[in-house]
N, C-alpha and C positions, 0 to 999 in steps of 0.2 A: 384493539389486536391488531387493525390495518397500520396503525403507526408503527407499531414492533415490526412488522414484516419490510416496512419501508427501512426503518431504521437498520436493521439486518442486510439488507440487500444492497443498500449504500454502503454500509461499514465492512463488507466480506470481503471485497479485492483490495487487495493491498498496494499502497503505492510504492513507486520505485527510489530508492534511495539516490541522493545526490553522489554519494561516495559508496563503493562497496557494491556489495551484490544482493539482492532480495529475492529470498526462496517465494515461488509464486504456491497459493494454496491451492487445494483439490479442486478443480473444476472452476478456478478463478476466471479464467480467460472466457467464458459466456459470460458472465456477470462484468467482466472489465467492458465488453462491448456495449452492454446496455448502459452502463455507467459515460463511456466516452460517446454514446448516443445523444445525452444531455447536455454534452458539451460544459461550457462556462457555469451552469446551474450545479453541476454536480462537482466540478473542479475547484471551484472558488470555495476556501475555508470561511471568508466572511459567512456566505450563502449557509454553509453547514453549520454554523455557530447560531445564526438565527432560527434554522430549522430546528435543530436540538432544544433551544429555547423555547422556541413557541410550543413543540411537542410537550415539553416540560411543564407547562401552565395549565393545561386541562388535568394533568395525572396529578396536581398537588393538591387537589380539593377532596380526595380521599385518602381515608388512613389507610387503605391497603396497596394503595399504589405510589406510597412516598418514599419506599425506595428507589423504585423506578425515576422518579421525579429527581430525587438526590443524584444518580446515575447520569441523566440526560443532562442536568445543571453543570456537573463535572465537566460533562464531554464537550457542552457548549464554551465553558472557559478554556478548555486545551485547544479547541479549534480557531479560538478568538485569538489567543497567544501565537499558536502556529500560523495565523493569516498576518498578525502584525510582525512576525518576522520574515513573512515574504515567502513562505511555504504555499504548496499547492499540490494536488494531487495528480499524479503524473503516471499513466499506465506502464506495465512491465511488457516491454517489446521482446519476443525471444530472436535472440541473436543467431544468423545463419551458422551452422559448425562448419567449422575450418577443417578440411582433409588435410591429416598429417603428411608431410613431404616423404617419400622413400629414401632418397637421397640424404635429406637432412638429418636422419635419425641415427645414421651410421657413423660409428666415431673412426678415426683413424687409429692404424695401429702404432703403437710407441715406436720412435725412431731410434732409441738407444736400447743395447743388447740387456740383460740382465747381469747383475744385480741394479736394480733401479731404484733411486732413493725413494 
């Protein structure tokens, strides 16, 4: 059960995408700080793959936990594939909101009289 809590805490914060935007989960910023605290130990997907595989081994000996073993094994394979492709976990940083300029939003009135095309 402690291993399940560890996996949940590690997996809850989403990683930032290379392109596009990533929606942050509710309360993710607190867990992101914890994941960032451990540095390369939690950012590196090779380490995550090894951790998931190591957690799957003891769970494989009981019939009641075989489904969890399969899930951890699949997660380990996915992390290994992502690590081979050069991906790593990156935190989502909030961008400072830009204030719209008042003068930039006002459009110029049309210069030619009606009827206009």
